[in-house]
N, C-alpha and C positions, 0 to 999 in steps of 0.2 A: 503494499499497498504506499510506504514512503516512497519508492520508487516510481510510480505510477505517480505521483501527486508533483515529484521532484521535475518529472518528463512535462506533465500539462503547464507546469511553472516558466520551461525555459518554450514552450512554445507561444505563450502567450509574451513574454517578453519579445521574442523572436517578430511574430507581427506589427507588434507597440513601435518597436524597430524599423519595421520597414517603411510602416505607415508615415513616422518621423521623417526617415531620412528621403523619401521622394514623396511628396505631398502631392498632390492633385493629378495624381495616375490613376485610369481609368480601367477598373477591377471586373468591370460591367455591361451589358449591354447600354444600361443606359447611364448617359455621358455627361457635364456640364462645359461652357464655356472655360478654357484655361488647362483640358485635360488633358495628362498627355495617354496615351494607347501604348500599351504592353502586349498584346493580344486581340487575337482576332475578337472585331467588334461590329455591332450592328446599330446602327440608330435605331430612337423606338420614336423620336421626333424631331421637329427642327430646332435651332438652335441661333440667336440674334445677340453675338458674339461684341460683335461692334471692332474695336479694334486685334482683340486677341481671336481664337478659335480653335483648332482644338491641331496637337503634335503629335508625332509617330517617331518614336524611339528602340526600335527593339527589329533585327532581323528578323523576318518570315511574318511581319504580321499583313492581313488585310482589314482592312476598312471599310463595311457598305453601309452606304450614308443610308440605304434603307427609302430608296425615295424620297427622302427628306433633304429639304434645305441650311444647308448653315453661314449663314451671314460671320460675316470673318476670312480666317484665311484658315485651308489646311496644308501645314508642312511635315518636314521632314525635319528632323533633329538627334543630337542625341543627348545623353540625360547627363546634367553641367554644366550646360552650355548654355543658359538661357539667356547672362548678361551680355552674350557677343555674339557676331554675325552668328550661324548655326555650320557646325562642322559636317558634313555630308559623307556617311560613313556607312552607308544601312547599305544591305539587299534586300532581295525579293518581297521590294511590300508590293500590298494593293489600293489603290484609291477606288472604287467605286460606283458607279447607282446612284446619283441623287444630283443635289443640284448644289453651288457656291456662288452664292455671291460678295463677290473679292476676290479673293486669289490662291490656288492651288500651286505650291511650289517644290517639288522634287527633286533630291540631290541625290541618288540611291542607282544602284546594278542591278540589274533582271528583273525589272518592277514593272509593273503594268497599270495604266490610268486610263480606265476605258467608264463609257457610259455615266459620263457628264455634261453637265450643263454649266457651263462656267459664264458670268462676268464680272463687267468691276477690272479687276487687275488682272487680269486671267490665268492664264497657263504658264508655266517656266520650270524649264527643266532640266539643270543645271548643280552643277558643287559649285560650294564658296573657290572665290578664289584667296591666292594669301600672295602676299608684297611677294614674296619670291619666288612663288614658284608656279605663277601663271594660271593661266588655269588647268582644271584638274578632271581627268578624263571620267565619263561614265559611261556602263557598257550595258549595250543589250536591252535598253528599254524598251514599251512597247508602249504607245498612247493610239489609240483606235476611237471610234463615235463619242469622241467630245466634238461636242457645239459650245465655239466661244464669243459672246455678244457683245456689245457695247462695250468696250475694253479698247485701252488706247494701247496693251502692247500685246491682245491677241496672245498666237504660239508663239511660244520661245523654244528656243532650244542652244544649249550650248556647251561644247566638250561631249559631244554626244556619241557616240563608235558603236556600230552593232545596231543602231537602233531600227525600228518602224514605226514610222507616223502615218496612219490611214484611215480612211472613213469618217473624221471629223471636219469639221466649220471651221472658216476664220473670217470673219467677214473684214477684219484688218488687216489678216495675213500674217503669212509664220514666215519666221525669221530667223537663221538659222546661224551662229556665227560656229566657226571652229568644228564640223562633225565630221565623219569618215564613214563611207563603207555601207553610211543608210541609206533606207525606204524612205520616199513620201508617196504615198500614192492614196487614188482612191476619193479625194481630200476635194472641195469647195472651200474656195478661200477669195480673198482678196488680191493679191498677191503672193509669194513663193521667195524669199530672196535668201541667196548661199552667199556667204562672203568669210574674212577671215583664214584663207588658204584652206577651205574643206577642198576635200577632194569623195573620189569614187565610189558619189552617191548616185541616186538615180530618184528622179522628178517622175514620174509617169502618172497617165490616167485620171489629171484631175483637171477640172472646172475652175477657172478662175477668171474673177468678173468685175471691174471696176473699178481697178488698182488705178491710185495713182501718178505716179509711177511708172513703171516696169510692170509688165503681170507677172515675167517670170524673170527674175535675174542675177547672174552668176558673177561677184566683182573676186579679183582673187581668189580663183576657186575653180580644179583643176582636174583634169579625168572624169565630169559625170556625165551621164544620160540623161536630155531630156528627151522624154517621148510620150506621145500620144497621148497633150496636152490640147484640152481648148479653152482659147485665151482670145476674149471678149469684152473691145472697148479700152480702156486705160490712154495712155497716152504712147508706149510702145506697148509690143508684146512681148518678145525676148528680147532680152540683150545681155550679150557677152561683153565684160566690162575689167580693166585694170587700173590698177591707178600707180601715177610719176610721184617721187620722192618729192618730196617739198623744201627745197635748201639742202640737203644731206641729214636737216631730224629727223625727219620717217625714213622708211625704207620702204619702195614701189612694190607693186608687184602682179605679178600678168595672170590671164587665165589660159592657161592651156589644153591642148590635146581634146576638149570637149567637144559630143555629140549633142547636135540638135537635130532629131529625128521624128519623121510622120506628126508633126504637130500639127493643128491648124486654129490659125490666126486671123480673128475678123475685127474692122473697125477698130483698129487703134487711131487715134489724134495722129500720130507721127506716124514709124517706121511699121511693120508687121516685125522684122528681126530684125535685129542691130550686133553688126559686132564692129568692134570698137576698134580703131588705129593705133597706129604707136605717137605717142602724147609728148606734149616738152614739160619740162620738169620748169617748176614756176621760177626756180633763180639759175636757169638757162644752163641746166646739167646737160641737156642735146635731147632726144628723142630716143622713149622708152617704149619698148614694145608692150602690147594692154593686152593682145587677147590671139593668140600666137595657136595655128593648126587645128582650129574650127573646120569640122568639122556638121555638115549643114546637107542634108538628105533626108528628100520625099515628103517637104512641106508647104502645107495649104496657105500659102497668106495672101490676102484678098479684101479688098473694101476699107485700106487704108488711107489716110489724109495727105502720106507722103508715098515712099517706097515702101512697096511689100517687101522686098530684103533690103538690107541697105549693107554692106562691107568693106571695111575699111580696112584690110587687113589682108594683106597677099599670101598670105599660108594658109589662109582657108578654104576650103573644097567644096563647092556648093553643086549637086548631084541632084539631079530628077525631083526639083522642086517646081510649080506652081504658084505661080504669082501674077493673080488678074481683075481687074477692075479696082487699080489704086492708084491715088490721085497722081501721082509725077511717074516712076518706072516702076516694070514690073520689078526688075532685078537692076541694084545700081552696082555693080563692081569696081574694087580698084584697077587699074593696072596690074597686071602678074596674079590673078585671082587662080586657082587653080577651077578650071573645066571639069569639073567630072560627065560631064555629059546627061539629056535628057532634060534639059528644064524647060518649062514651059513658060510664057506670059499673053495674055488677051487681055482690050481694051484697057488696058493704063494708060492715064494722062498725057503721058509723052508717047508721039509717036513709036517712037528710037524703042521702045518696050522691055530693053537690055539695054546695057551695059556693057562691054568689058566681058561679056560670057555670051554662048551662042544658045537664044531662045526660038524653039520651033513658034 
């Protein structure tokens, strides 16, 4: 009897100690604003949290919003890091099935964000930056069936490798910075923008509408495939760009070996497809290549305000594209552009139809 009582006392002490060390941890389905999720949890009510929200702090945890709405944030953190920008080192997290008015911020590996509706700050998939380490890599994350609306940020990806973003919507757009070997497919968005030396990504079968700039843009991004997308309106349908250095203060960067294949572009205010040529540095550093060795194959570009396809970089290859009923030329290419054959142009504003490539 004495041993049994002594053991029970230890159990009580252990439980009290755990509660004191980690206040506010959610250990049941019913949670409150500011709680930290440490086990699989399904919400049983809406939460109006304002400036706070819910935090996930343990590997392998699933947070099911149960169709409810969280007003505030849902984010991943590590225990003990509340006072500083969170360090994201978690893996295998799932956030799903509900609404968030505020922000969802996930900085973990091999995690799922799905079946959410987000308004406010949007969805951010990234780990924190540390001053000496730069961008930290996240691996193997999947975002699917997420709708972001009325958000200034939309969907933002940073430092992602081997990721998938599919069947999601963002009226503001999808922006990806320093991303590698990912897939962005079957989304509906205001724009898709890759930058920051992103490479080896596939952007396919998306519908882009209403962009205030380029529907799809690659800036200092290389070896990417842009395929079977439909782009309607905007200023430019698809653009491949680089950047020149600024007075030796910042490094320039080219986009190279990208493939623009079997896309449909209509109704852009300027060019349907634009491949940028060499650019001068601001402080007379000379010309710098910006979009080298781009393959433009099998695209349809029509009813755009200026050219259907505008190529300023001679290392570009044009093959089997159709450019009809554009405001100026069907295809305007700089001298030396590689003509892969099979290009067609009809009914464009300029009777030449094409410049420096042969069009039927």
